[in-house]
ROLUMVEX-531676 format. One record per residue (C-alpha): residue number from 1; x, y negated, z; chain; residue in one letter. Coordinates in Angstrom, 2 decimals, padded with zeros to 5 digits. Last residue first. Layout:
N
<nr: NUM, c1: X, c2: Y, c3: Z, kette: A, rest: a>
...
***
This chain:
315
<nr: 315, c1: 046.38, c2: -057.23, c3: -015.40, kette: A, rest: a>
<nr: 314, c1: 044.47, c2: -055.45, c3: -017.46, kette: A, rest: r>
<nr: 313, c1: 040.53, c2: -055.55, c3: -016.59, kette: A, rest: p>
<nr: 312, c1: 038.83, c2: -052.05, c3: -015.28, kette: A, rest: r>
<nr: 311, c1: 036.69, c2: -051.01, c3: -017.82, kette: A, rest: a>
<nr: 310, c1: 038.58, c2: -047.95, c3: -018.23, kette: A, rest: k>
<nr: 309, c1: 038.61, c2: -047.12, c3: -014.53, kette: A, rest: v>
<nr: 308, c1: 034.99, c2: -047.04, c3: -013.61, kette: A, rest: q>
<nr: 307, c1: 034.24, c2: -045.19, c3: -017.61, kette: A, rest: l>
<nr: 306, c1: 036.73, c2: -042.27, c3: -015.65, kette: A, rest: r>
<nr: 305, c1: 035.28, c2: -042.79, c3: -012.38, kette: A, rest: a>
<nr: 304, c1: 031.68, c2: -042.93, c3: -012.99, kette: A, rest: r>
<nr: 303, c1: 032.26, c2: -040.26, c3: -015.42, kette: A, rest: l>
<nr: 302, c1: 033.92, c2: -037.74, c3: -013.28, kette: A, rest: d>
<nr: 301, c1: 030.66, c2: -038.19, c3: -010.73, kette: A, rest: d>
<nr: 300, c1: 028.13, c2: -038.34, c3: -013.62, kette: A, rest: l>
<nr: 299, c1: 029.50, c2: -035.20, c3: -014.42, kette: A, rest: l>
<nr: 298, c1: 029.43, c2: -033.45, c3: -010.48, kette: A, rest: t>
<nr: 297, c1: 026.21, c2: -034.90, c3: -009.58, kette: A, rest: r>
<nr: 296, c1: 025.63, c2: -032.31, c3: -013.21, kette: A, rest: a>
<nr: 295, c1: 027.41, c2: -029.06, c3: -012.48, kette: A, rest: p>
<nr: 294, c1: 025.96, c2: -029.60, c3: -009.12, kette: A, rest: l>
<nr: 293, c1: 022.45, c2: -029.22, c3: -009.94, kette: A, rest: s>
<nr: 292, c1: 020.17, c2: -032.22, c3: -009.84, kette: A, rest: l>
<nr: 291, c1: 016.90, c2: -032.36, c3: -007.38, kette: A, rest: a>
<nr: 290, c1: 013.77, c2: -032.71, c3: -009.62, kette: A, rest: r>
<nr: 289, c1: 011.20, c2: -035.68, c3: -008.59, kette: A, rest: d>
<nr: 288, c1: 013.70, c2: -038.59, c3: -009.92, kette: A, rest: q>
<nr: 287, c1: 014.14, c2: -037.35, c3: -013.26, kette: A, rest: r>
<nr: 286, c1: 017.57, c2: -038.05, c3: -014.63, kette: A, rest: w>
<nr: 285, c1: 019.04, c2: -040.79, c3: -017.03, kette: A, rest: v>
<nr: 284, c1: 021.98, c2: -041.83, c3: -019.19, kette: A, rest: l>
<nr: 283, c1: 022.08, c2: -045.09, c3: -019.86, kette: A, rest: h>
<nr: 282, c1: 023.58, c2: -046.50, c3: -023.10, kette: A, rest: w>
<nr: 281, c1: 023.19, c2: -050.23, c3: -023.23, kette: A, rest: q>
<nr: 280, c1: 022.04, c2: -052.79, c3: -025.86, kette: A, rest: r>
<nr: 279, c1: 023.46, c2: -056.57, c3: -026.91, kette: A, rest: r>
<nr: 278, c1: 022.01, c2: -057.35, c3: -029.99, kette: A, rest: l>
<nr: 277, c1: 024.87, c2: -058.14, c3: -032.10, kette: A, rest: p>
<nr: 276, c1: 024.04, c2: -060.38, c3: -033.73, kette: A, rest: f>
<nr: 275, c1: 021.30, c2: -063.31, c3: -032.13, kette: A, rest: g>
<nr: 274, c1: 022.53, c2: -065.37, c3: -035.43, kette: A, rest: t>
<nr: 273, c1: 023.69, c2: -063.13, c3: -038.53, kette: A, rest: v>
<nr: 272, c1: 027.08, c2: -062.77, c3: -038.85, kette: A, rest: p>
<nr: 271, c1: 027.19, c2: -059.76, c3: -041.38, kette: A, rest: l>
<nr: 270, c1: 029.05, c2: -055.87, c3: -040.64, kette: A, rest: v>
<nr: 269, c1: 030.27, c2: -055.30, c3: -043.93, kette: A, rest: a>
<nr: 268, c1: 030.34, c2: -051.49, c3: -045.41, kette: A, rest: l>
<nr: 267, c1: 032.69, c2: -049.96, c3: -047.78, kette: A, rest: g>
<nr: 266, c1: 034.10, c2: -047.34, c3: -045.19, kette: A, rest: d>
<nr: 265, c1: 036.99, c2: -049.01, c3: -044.66, kette: A, rest: d>
<nr: 264, c1: 035.85, c2: -051.81, c3: -044.86, kette: A, rest: a>
<nr: 263, c1: 033.81, c2: -050.96, c3: -041.28, kette: A, rest: p>
<nr: 262, c1: 037.41, c2: -051.24, c3: -039.38, kette: A, rest: n>
<nr: 261, c1: 036.79, c2: -049.35, c3: -036.25, kette: A, rest: h>
<nr: 260, c1: 034.86, c2: -047.15, c3: -038.45, kette: A, rest: s>
<nr: 259, c1: 030.93, c2: -047.17, c3: -037.53, kette: A, rest: l>
<nr: 258, c1: 028.36, c2: -044.80, c3: -035.94, kette: A, rest: t>
<nr: 257, c1: 029.37, c2: -047.33, c3: -032.74, kette: A, rest: h>
<nr: 256, c1: 028.12, c2: -050.35, c3: -033.59, kette: A, rest: r>
<nr: 255, c1: 024.49, c2: -049.43, c3: -034.09, kette: A, rest: s>
<nr: 254, c1: 023.25, c2: -049.94, c3: -037.10, kette: A, rest: l>
<nr: 253, c1: 020.60, c2: -052.27, c3: -038.51, kette: A, rest: v>
<nr: 252, c1: 020.91, c2: -051.84, c3: -041.88, kette: A, rest: a>
<nr: 251, c1: 020.89, c2: -053.59, c3: -045.14, kette: A, rest: l>
<nr: 250, c1: 019.81, c2: -052.80, c3: -048.67, kette: A, rest: g>
<nr: 249, c1: 020.31, c2: -049.82, c3: -051.31, kette: A, rest: l>
<nr: 248, c1: 024.48, c2: -051.44, c3: -052.65, kette: A, rest: g>
<nr: 247, c1: 025.66, c2: -047.57, c3: -052.78, kette: A, rest: a>
<nr: 246, c1: 027.53, c2: -048.59, c3: -049.55, kette: A, rest: r>
<nr: 245, c1: 023.65, c2: -049.08, c3: -047.95, kette: A, rest: v>
<nr: 244, c1: 022.51, c2: -045.57, c3: -048.78, kette: A, rest: a>
<nr: 243, c1: 026.03, c2: -043.66, c3: -047.44, kette: A, rest: h>
<nr: 242, c1: 025.64, c2: -045.87, c3: -044.16, kette: A, rest: k>
<nr: 241, c1: 021.65, c2: -044.98, c3: -043.86, kette: A, rest: i>
<nr: 240, c1: 022.54, c2: -041.34, c3: -044.84, kette: A, rest: a>
<nr: 239, c1: 026.09, c2: -041.75, c3: -041.96, kette: A, rest: e>
<nr: 238, c1: 023.08, c2: -042.60, c3: -039.20, kette: A, rest: n>
<nr: 237, c1: 020.22, c2: -040.21, c3: -040.29, kette: A, rest: s>
<nr: 236, c1: 016.75, c2: -039.32, c3: -041.08, kette: A, rest: g>
<nr: 235, c1: 016.14, c2: -041.78, c3: -043.58, kette: A, rest: l>
<nr: 234, c1: 013.07, c2: -044.61, c3: -044.00, kette: A, rest: a>
<nr: 233, c1: 013.50, c2: -046.84, c3: -047.26, kette: A, rest: m>
<nr: 232, c1: 011.71, c2: -050.39, c3: -048.12, kette: A, rest: r>
<nr: 231, c1: 011.40, c2: -051.58, c3: -044.36, kette: A, rest: p>
<nr: 230, c1: 008.95, c2: -054.08, c3: -043.49, kette: A, rest: p>
<nr: 229, c1: 011.24, c2: -057.16, c3: -042.58, kette: A, rest: w>
<nr: 228, c1: 008.56, c2: -059.78, c3: -041.38, kette: A, rest: n>
<nr: 227, c1: 010.22, c2: -062.11, c3: -038.34, kette: A, rest: i>
<nr: 226, c1: 008.09, c2: -063.68, c3: -035.55, kette: A, rest: s>
<nr: 225, c1: 011.92, c2: -064.37, c3: -033.41, kette: A, rest: q>
<nr: 224, c1: 010.52, c2: -061.59, c3: -030.44, kette: A, rest: a>
<nr: 223, c1: 009.31, c2: -059.45, c3: -033.27, kette: A, rest: a>
<nr: 222, c1: 012.46, c2: -058.77, c3: -035.53, kette: A, rest: f>
<nr: 221, c1: 014.08, c2: -057.65, c3: -031.83, kette: A, rest: a>
<nr: 220, c1: 012.21, c2: -055.66, c3: -030.77, kette: A, rest: q>
<nr: 219, c1: 011.54, c2: -054.06, c3: -034.62, kette: A, rest: e>
<nr: 218, c1: 015.20, c2: -054.06, c3: -034.44, kette: A, rest: a>
<nr: 217, c1: 015.02, c2: -051.97, c3: -030.97, kette: A, rest: a>
<nr: 216, c1: 012.46, c2: -049.28, c3: -032.37, kette: A, rest: a>
<nr: 215, c1: 014.96, c2: -048.60, c3: -034.90, kette: A, rest: r>
<nr: 214, c1: 017.60, c2: -047.78, c3: -032.82, kette: A, rest: t>
<nr: 213, c1: 015.16, c2: -045.37, c3: -030.54, kette: A, rest: g>
<nr: 212, c1: 014.38, c2: -043.88, c3: -033.72, kette: A, rest: s>
<nr: 211, c1: 010.93, c2: -042.24, c3: -033.71, kette: A, rest: g>
<nr: 210, c1: 009.83, c2: -043.48, c3: -037.19, kette: A, rest: a>
<nr: 209, c1: 013.22, c2: -042.65, c3: -039.63, kette: A, rest: e>
<nr: 208, c1: 016.03, c2: -044.73, c3: -039.35, kette: A, rest: r>
<nr: 207, c1: 016.23, c2: -048.04, c3: -041.54, kette: A, rest: v>
<nr: 206, c1: 017.17, c2: -049.28, c3: -044.61, kette: A, rest: l>
<nr: 205, c1: 016.12, c2: -053.18, c3: -045.35, kette: A, rest: l>
<nr: 204, c1: 015.64, c2: -054.39, c3: -048.51, kette: A, rest: p>
<nr: 203, c1: 016.87, c2: -058.13, c3: -049.45, kette: A, rest: e>
<nr: 202, c1: 014.56, c2: -060.71, c3: -049.37, kette: A, rest: g>
<nr: 201, c1: 013.81, c2: -060.91, c3: -045.15, kette: A, rest: t>
<nr: 200, c1: 017.71, c2: -061.44, c3: -045.05, kette: A, rest: l>
<nr: 199, c1: 017.61, c2: -065.39, c3: -044.77, kette: A, rest: e>
<nr: 198, c1: 014.81, c2: -065.51, c3: -041.93, kette: A, rest: s>
<nr: 197, c1: 017.87, c2: -063.66, c3: -039.61, kette: A, rest: l>
<nr: 196, c1: 019.75, c2: -066.34, c3: -039.73, kette: A, rest: k>
<nr: 195, c1: 023.40, c2: -066.90, c3: -041.39, kette: A, rest: l>
<nr: 194, c1: 026.80, c2: -068.23, c3: -040.65, kette: A, rest: r>
<nr: 193, c1: 030.50, c2: -067.76, c3: -042.51, kette: A, rest: r>
<nr: 192, c1: 028.57, c2: -066.84, c3: -045.24, kette: A, rest: r>
<nr: 191, c1: 030.55, c2: -064.34, c3: -048.12, kette: A, rest: k>
<nr: 190, c1: 029.42, c2: -061.39, c3: -046.68, kette: A, rest: t>
<nr: 189, c1: 025.55, c2: -062.75, c3: -047.81, kette: A, rest: l>
<nr: 188, c1: 026.94, c2: -062.23, c3: -051.37, kette: A, rest: a>
<nr: 187, c1: 027.63, c2: -057.96, c3: -051.52, kette: A, rest: h>
<nr: 186, c1: 031.42, c2: -057.26, c3: -052.02, kette: A, rest: g>
<nr: 185, c1: 031.59, c2: -054.47, c3: -048.96, kette: A, rest: v>
<nr: 184, c1: 027.40, c2: -053.03, c3: -048.54, kette: A, rest: p>
<nr: 183, c1: 025.62, c2: -054.54, c3: -046.13, kette: A, rest: a>
<nr: 182, c1: 025.53, c2: -054.57, c3: -042.36, kette: A, rest: i>
<nr: 181, c1: 023.58, c2: -055.61, c3: -039.95, kette: A, rest: i>
<nr: 180, c1: 024.79, c2: -054.97, c3: -036.20, kette: A, rest: v>
<nr: 179, c1: 023.41, c2: -052.91, c3: -032.44, kette: A, rest: l>
<nr: 178, c1: 026.17, c2: -053.32, c3: -030.48, kette: A, rest: p>
<nr: 177, c1: 025.42, c2: -050.46, c3: -027.54, kette: A, rest: n>
<nr: 176, c1: 027.45, c2: -051.10, c3: -024.33, kette: A, rest: d>
<nr: 175, c1: 028.57, c2: -048.19, c3: -022.22, kette: A, rest: l>
<nr: 174, c1: 027.98, c2: -046.26, c3: -018.45, kette: A, rest: f>
<nr: 173, c1: 024.00, c2: -048.08, c3: -017.66, kette: A, rest: p>
<nr: 172, c1: 022.82, c2: -045.97, c3: -015.25, kette: A, rest: w>
<nr: 171, c1: 019.16, c2: -044.52, c3: -014.94, kette: A, rest: r>
<nr: 170, c1: 017.25, c2: -042.65, c3: -012.32, kette: A, rest: a>
<nr: 169, c1: 013.67, c2: -041.65, c3: -014.64, kette: A, rest: l>
<nr: 168, c1: 010.24, c2: -041.25, c3: -012.83, kette: A, rest: p>
<nr: 167, c1: 008.93, c2: -041.48, c3: -015.73, kette: A, rest: l>
<nr: 166, c1: 006.05, c2: -043.84, c3: -017.67, kette: A, rest: h>
<nr: 165, c1: 009.37, c2: -046.00, c3: -018.36, kette: A, rest: t>
<nr: 164, c1: 010.91, c2: -044.37, c3: -021.27, kette: A, rest: p>
<nr: 163, c1: 014.43, c2: -044.86, c3: -021.25, kette: A, rest: p>
<nr: 162, c1: 015.36, c2: -047.33, c3: -024.68, kette: A, rest: l>
<nr: 161, c1: 019.44, c2: -046.80, c3: -025.41, kette: A, rest: m>
<nr: 160, c1: 019.76, c2: -043.03, c3: -024.77, kette: A, rest: m>
<nr: 159, c1: 021.91, c2: -040.15, c3: -023.02, kette: A, rest: a>
<nr: 158, c1: 019.64, c2: -037.23, c3: -021.34, kette: A, rest: a>
<nr: 157, c1: 020.76, c2: -035.81, c3: -018.01, kette: A, rest: l>
<nr: 156, c1: 018.59, c2: -032.05, c3: -016.04, kette: A, rest: e>
<nr: 155, c1: 017.53, c2: -031.14, c3: -019.87, kette: A, rest: d>
<nr: 154, c1: 013.94, c2: -029.18, c3: -020.66, kette: A, rest: d>
<nr: 153, c1: 011.83, c2: -031.31, c3: -018.01, kette: A, rest: g>
<nr: 152, c1: 009.04, c2: -031.23, c3: -019.88, kette: A, rest: r>
<nr: 151, c1: 008.92, c2: -034.66, c3: -020.06, kette: A, rest: e>
<nr: 150, c1: 012.26, c2: -035.39, c3: -020.23, kette: A, rest: l>
<nr: 149, c1: 012.28, c2: -032.85, c3: -024.04, kette: A, rest: r>
<nr: 148, c1: 009.27, c2: -035.69, c3: -024.79, kette: A, rest: a>
<nr: 147, c1: 011.63, c2: -038.21, c3: -024.62, kette: A, rest: v>
<nr: 146, c1: 014.65, c2: -037.27, c3: -026.45, kette: A, rest: v>
<nr: 145, c1: 012.46, c2: -035.95, c3: -029.06, kette: A, rest: a>
<nr: 144, c1: 011.32, c2: -039.48, c3: -029.04, kette: A, rest: d>
<nr: 143, c1: 014.34, c2: -040.59, c3: -028.64, kette: A, rest: r>
<nr: 142, c1: 015.94, c2: -038.89, c3: -032.44, kette: A, rest: n>
<nr: 141, c1: 017.32, c2: -035.54, c3: -031.02, kette: A, rest: e>
<nr: 140, c1: 020.98, c2: -033.97, c3: -030.19, kette: A, rest: v>
<nr: 139, c1: 020.66, c2: -031.13, c3: -027.81, kette: A, rest: a>
<nr: 138, c1: 023.58, c2: -030.39, c3: -025.51, kette: A, rest: l>
<nr: 137, c1: 024.23, c2: -027.24, c3: -023.75, kette: A, rest: e>
<nr: 136, c1: 027.08, c2: -027.15, c3: -022.23, kette: A, rest: i>
<nr: 135, c1: 028.36, c2: -023.83, c3: -019.88, kette: A, rest: d>
<nr: 134, c1: 030.51, c2: -024.74, c3: -017.07, kette: A, rest: i>
<nr: 133, c1: 032.82, c2: -022.05, c3: -016.03, kette: A, rest: g>
<nr: 132, c1: 035.32, c2: -024.05, c3: -018.23, kette: A, rest: p>
<nr: 131, c1: 035.57, c2: -026.84, c3: -015.65, kette: A, rest: y>
<nr: 130, c1: 038.51, c2: -029.38, c3: -016.49, kette: A, rest: q>
<nr: 129, c1: 038.46, c2: -028.30, c3: -019.81, kette: A, rest: r>
<nr: 128, c1: 034.57, c2: -029.34, c3: -020.17, kette: A, rest: a>
<nr: 127, c1: 034.97, c2: -032.87, c3: -018.02, kette: A, rest: f>
<nr: 126, c1: 037.19, c2: -033.50, c3: -019.91, kette: A, rest: p>
<nr: 125, c1: 035.64, c2: -033.35, c3: -023.24, kette: A, rest: g>
<nr: 124, c1: 031.81, c2: -034.57, c3: -022.05, kette: A, rest: l>
<nr: 123, c1: 033.03, c2: -038.04, c3: -022.82, kette: A, rest: l>
<nr: 122, c1: 035.28, c2: -037.23, c3: -026.63, kette: A, rest: d>
<nr: 121, c1: 031.37, c2: -036.19, c3: -027.55, kette: A, rest: p>
<nr: 120, c1: 029.44, c2: -038.64, c3: -026.39, kette: A, rest: l>
<nr: 119, c1: 031.15, c2: -040.70, c3: -029.16, kette: A, rest: f>
<nr: 118, c1: 029.39, c2: -040.65, c3: -031.75, kette: A, rest: y>
<nr: 117, c1: 027.06, c2: -037.95, c3: -031.27, kette: A, rest: e>
<nr: 116, c1: 025.78, c2: -040.90, c3: -029.27, kette: A, rest: t>
<nr: 115, c1: 023.62, c2: -041.49, c3: -032.84, kette: A, rest: t>
<nr: 114, c1: 021.26, c2: -039.61, c3: -032.71, kette: A, rest: t>
<nr: 113, c1: 019.81, c2: -039.65, c3: -028.84, kette: A, rest: v>
<nr: 112, c1: 020.70, c2: -036.95, c3: -026.33, kette: A, rest: a>
<nr: 111, c1: 019.68, c2: -034.56, c3: -024.22, kette: A, rest: a>
<nr: 110, c1: 022.03, c2: -032.38, c3: -021.71, kette: A, rest: i>
<nr: 109, c1: 021.70, c2: -029.11, c3: -020.00, kette: A, rest: r>
<nr: 108, c1: 023.83, c2: -027.78, c3: -017.19, kette: A, rest: l>
<nr: 107, c1: 024.99, c2: -024.23, c3: -017.11, kette: A, rest: r>
<nr: 106, c1: 027.21, c2: -022.55, c3: -014.10, kette: A, rest: g>
<nr: 105, c1: 030.69, c2: -020.54, c3: -013.01, kette: A, rest: r>
<nr: 104, c1: 032.95, c2: -021.57, c3: -011.47, kette: A, rest: r>
<nr: 103, c1: 032.01, c2: -025.12, c3: -010.65, kette: A, rest: l>
<nr: 102, c1: 032.34, c2: -023.62, c3: -006.72, kette: A, rest: g>
<nr: 101, c1: 031.44, c2: -020.63, c3: -006.63, kette: A, rest: q>
<nr: 100, c1: 028.31, c2: -021.12, c3: -004.09, kette: A, rest: l>
<nr: 99, c1: 027.48, c2: -023.78, c3: -005.57, kette: A, rest: a>
<nr: 98, c1: 027.64, c2: -022.54, c3: -009.03, kette: A, rest: a>
<nr: 97, c1: 025.55, c2: -019.48, c3: -008.13, kette: A, rest: v>
<nr: 96, c1: 022.58, c2: -021.99, c3: -006.10, kette: A, rest: d>
<nr: 95, c1: 023.19, c2: -023.73, c3: -010.17, kette: A, rest: e>
<nr: 94, c1: 022.36, c2: -020.68, c3: -011.61, kette: A, rest: e>
<nr: 93, c1: 019.33, c2: -019.18, c3: -008.99, kette: A, rest: f>
<nr: 92, c1: 017.16, c2: -022.65, c3: -010.19, kette: A, rest: g>
<nr: 91, c1: 017.43, c2: -022.36, c3: -013.01, kette: A, rest: q>
<nr: 90, c1: 015.31, c2: -018.97, c3: -012.88, kette: A, rest: w>
<nr: 89, c1: 013.56, c2: -020.81, c3: -011.05, kette: A, rest: v>
<nr: 88, c1: 012.72, c2: -023.75, c3: -013.41, kette: A, rest: a>
<nr: 87, c1: 013.66, c2: -020.72, c3: -016.73, kette: A, rest: g>
<nr: 86, c1: 010.36, c2: -019.10, c3: -014.60, kette: A, rest: m>
<nr: 85, c1: 008.21, c2: -022.42, c3: -014.17, kette: A, rest: s>
<nr: 84, c1: 008.60, c2: -022.66, c3: -017.82, kette: A, rest: r>
<nr: 83, c1: 006.91, c2: -019.26, c3: -018.72, kette: A, rest: v>
<nr: 82, c1: 004.44, c2: -020.62, c3: -016.58, kette: A, rest: a>
<nr: 81, c1: 003.99, c2: -023.24, c3: -018.38, kette: A, rest: l>
<nr: 80, c1: 004.51, c2: -021.30, c3: -022.01, kette: A, rest: a>
<nr: 79, c1: 001.64, c2: -018.93, c3: -020.79, kette: A, rest: l>
<nr: 78, c1: -001.07, c2: -021.31, c3: -020.32, kette: A, rest: r>
<nr: 77, c1: -000.51, c2: -022.69, c3: -023.16, kette: A, rest: e>
<nr: 76, c1: -001.15, c2: -019.97, c3: -024.61, kette: A, rest: g>
<nr: 75, c1: -004.11, c2: -019.33, c3: -022.73, kette: A, rest: i>
<nr: 74, c1: -005.60, c2: -022.95, c3: -024.82, kette: A, rest: a>
<nr: 73, c1: -004.59, c2: -021.39, c3: -027.90, kette: A, rest: t>
<nr: 72, c1: -001.24, c2: -022.06, c3: -028.53, kette: A, rest: p>
<nr: 71, c1: -000.16, c2: -025.01, c3: -031.93, kette: A, rest: v>
<nr: 70, c1: 001.28, c2: -022.95, c3: -034.28, kette: A, rest: l>
<nr: 69, c1: 002.45, c2: -025.77, c3: -037.22, kette: A, rest: k>
<nr: 68, c1: 001.24, c2: -026.18, c3: -040.87, kette: A, rest: r>
<nr: 67, c1: -001.88, c2: -027.69, c3: -040.86, kette: A, rest: g>
<nr: 66, c1: -002.64, c2: -025.97, c3: -037.36, kette: A, rest: q>
<nr: 65, c1: -002.26, c2: -022.29, c3: -036.72, kette: A, rest: p>
<nr: 64, c1: -003.00, c2: -020.16, c3: -033.88, kette: A, rest: e>
<nr: 63, c1: -000.83, c2: -019.16, c3: -031.36, kette: A, rest: l>
<nr: 62, c1: -001.95, c2: -016.81, c3: -027.82, kette: A, rest: l>
<nr: 61, c1: -004.71, c2: -014.95, c3: -028.58, kette: A, rest: v>
<nr: 60, c1: -004.02, c2: -011.86, c3: -025.99, kette: A, rest: l>
<nr: 59, c1: -003.87, c2: -008.12, c3: -025.48, kette: A, rest: e>
<nr: 58, c1: -000.12, c2: -009.04, c3: -023.60, kette: A, rest: l>
<nr: 57, c1: 000.96, c2: -006.44, c3: -025.53, kette: A, rest: a>
<nr: 56, c1: 000.07, c2: -007.16, c3: -028.41, kette: A, rest: i>
<nr: 55, c1: 000.42, c2: -010.98, c3: -028.11, kette: A, rest: a>
<nr: 54, c1: 003.96, c2: -010.11, c3: -026.64, kette: A, rest: l>
<nr: 53, c1: 004.48, c2: -007.68, c3: -029.82, kette: A, rest: e>
<nr: 52, c1: 003.25, c2: -009.72, c3: -032.91, kette: A, rest: k>
<nr: 51, c1: 005.65, c2: -013.38, c3: -030.93, kette: A, rest: i>
<nr: 50, c1: 008.96, c2: -010.34, c3: -030.77, kette: A, rest: q>
<nr: 49, c1: 007.74, c2: -009.82, c3: -034.81, kette: A, rest: t>
<nr: 48, c1: 007.54, c2: -013.55, c3: -036.01, kette: A, rest: s>
<nr: 47, c1: 010.85, c2: -014.23, c3: -033.75, kette: A, rest: v>
<nr: 46, c1: 012.41, c2: -011.10, c3: -035.64, kette: A, rest: t>
<nr: 45, c1: 011.45, c2: -012.26, c3: -038.95, kette: A, rest: p>
<nr: 44, c1: 013.15, c2: -016.00, c3: -038.72, kette: A, rest: q>
<nr: 43, c1: 016.23, c2: -014.75, c3: -037.97, kette: A, rest: a>
<nr: 42, c1: 017.67, c2: -015.35, c3: -034.47, kette: A, rest: l>
<nr: 41, c1: 020.25, c2: -018.58, c3: -033.64, kette: A, rest: h>
<nr: 40, c1: 017.86, c2: -019.30, c3: -030.83, kette: A, rest: l>
<nr: 39, c1: 017.04, c2: -023.22, c3: -032.18, kette: A, rest: a>
<nr: 38, c1: 017.05, c2: -021.49, c3: -036.05, kette: A, rest: r>
<nr: 37, c1: 014.47, c2: -018.93, c3: -034.85, kette: A, rest: a>
<nr: 36, c1: 012.53, c2: -021.56, c3: -032.97, kette: A, rest: a>
<nr: 35, c1: 012.31, c2: -023.89, c3: -035.63, kette: A, rest: r>
<nr: 34, c1: 011.77, c2: -021.21, c3: -038.36, kette: A, rest: g>
<nr: 33, c1: 008.57, c2: -019.89, c3: -036.12, kette: A, rest: v>
<nr: 32, c1: 007.17, c2: -023.11, c3: -035.93, kette: A, rest: g>
<nr: 31, c1: 005.37, c2: -026.82, c3: -033.35, kette: A, rest: g>
<nr: 30, c1: 009.15, c2: -026.67, c3: -031.27, kette: A, rest: l>
<nr: 29, c1: 007.52, c2: -026.12, c3: -028.15, kette: A, rest: r>
<nr: 28, c1: 004.89, c2: -023.73, c3: -028.40, kette: A, rest: v>
<nr: 27, c1: 008.08, c2: -021.63, c3: -030.85, kette: A, rest: v>
<nr: 26, c1: 010.01, c2: -021.75, c3: -028.31, kette: A, rest: a>
<nr: 25, c1: 007.96, c2: -020.56, c3: -025.37, kette: A, rest: e>
<nr: 24, c1: 007.10, c2: -017.78, c3: -027.33, kette: A, rest: f>
<nr: 23, c1: 011.08, c2: -016.87, c3: -028.31, kette: A, rest: s>
<nr: 22, c1: 011.32, c2: -017.30, c3: -024.61, kette: A, rest: r>
<nr: 21, c1: 008.88, c2: -014.99, c3: -023.46, kette: A, rest: l>
<nr: 20, c1: 009.89, c2: -012.44, c3: -026.24, kette: A, rest: q>
<nr: 19, c1: 013.23, c2: -011.61, c3: -025.03, kette: A, rest: v>
<nr: 18, c1: 012.04, c2: -011.85, c3: -021.27, kette: A, rest: l>
<nr: 17, c1: 009.81, c2: -008.66, c3: -021.89, kette: A, rest: s>
<nr: 16, c1: 006.45, c2: -008.33, c3: -021.74, kette: A, rest: a>
<nr: 15, c1: 004.19, c2: -006.18, c3: -019.85, kette: A, rest: r>
<nr: 14, c1: 005.58, c2: -008.15, c3: -016.34, kette: A, rest: p>
<nr: 13, c1: 005.90, c2: -004.93, c3: -014.25, kette: A, rest: v>
<nr: 12, c1: 003.02, c2: -005.44, c3: -010.79, kette: A, rest: r>
<nr: 11, c1: 005.26, c2: -004.62, c3: -007.42, kette: A, rest: e>
<nr: 10, c1: 007.62, c2: -007.29, c3: -009.02, kette: A, rest: l>
<nr: 9, c1: 007.29, c2: -009.84, c3: -006.11, kette: A, rest: g>
<nr: 8, c1: 004.91, c2: -011.93, c3: -004.90, kette: A, rest: p>
<nr: 7, c1: 006.33, c2: -012.64, c3: -000.89, kette: A, rest: p>
<nr: 6, c1: 004.88, c2: -011.48, c3: 001.77, kette: A, rest: q>
<nr: 5, c1: 001.56, c2: -010.87, c3: 003.35, kette: A, rest: t>
<nr: 4, c1: -000.48, c2: -008.70, c3: 000.95, kette: A, rest: s>
<nr: 3, c1: 001.66, c2: -005.66, c3: 002.01, kette: A, rest: d>
<nr: 2, c1: 001.23, c2: -003.85, c3: -000.31, kette: A, rest: i>
<nr: 1, c1: 000.61, c2: -000.21, c3: -000.21, kette: A, rest: m>
***
């Protein structure tokens, strides 16, 4: 007889495997089998088979098509929440093990907006070399996707320019992020010593995709000056925008971090526009309603120490 006064254990063995549950949660989170397969580094037929076997084992309808996406049914959504809760409990166990082992082993999940890929790996490198037993999972997405990850609690830390205000977040501004307006080398505007933003609106504007923090910051700056400068083209990466600007397709607002030390080496020029660079900052953020693991706390301490030393003025 099972003692009902004791905490629940594995008296009832789940009819689903952890591998099946992981694949199901990825399909729900990413909206499709193909995306889940790429994220899990599995073949798409493998993920499809796992989802079918899971539904058969549970005798439940878990997913249904909605346009080109697969969305969870009501019971499927509850299962996805249960899987995430299981993941959070397991992560807590791993963090306890890491604490007991003194950072010899552990895992650290970080989300970052796409522009940080130009500098964040360099900042993480010293920590990774000092603690080779800590597995770092870095998810690089646009701002909207990073916010969604924070809402779900997928990651402990996130690097972004515009943290959301609807979540209980702690934030640490750790790096300046000047936004500049670029043109191709040789463009007539590059010969001007000073430009007003209103003088650029006759030029085609190239922007990042909807959901980009850089695009949102630029649109806020335009609105603050009552400037109407509708985009001509949206592109999905900073590199694509730089190529398009270099090819003469238009002007763009980008982070200075995306450019070479000498932009002319890439066929680009920074325009001398009044009010630019826009002074923004990169933030590391984390959920205040969740305890940070030892690896996350150690990384924050490490970055604070290194960046503070780097920022000190020379004697």
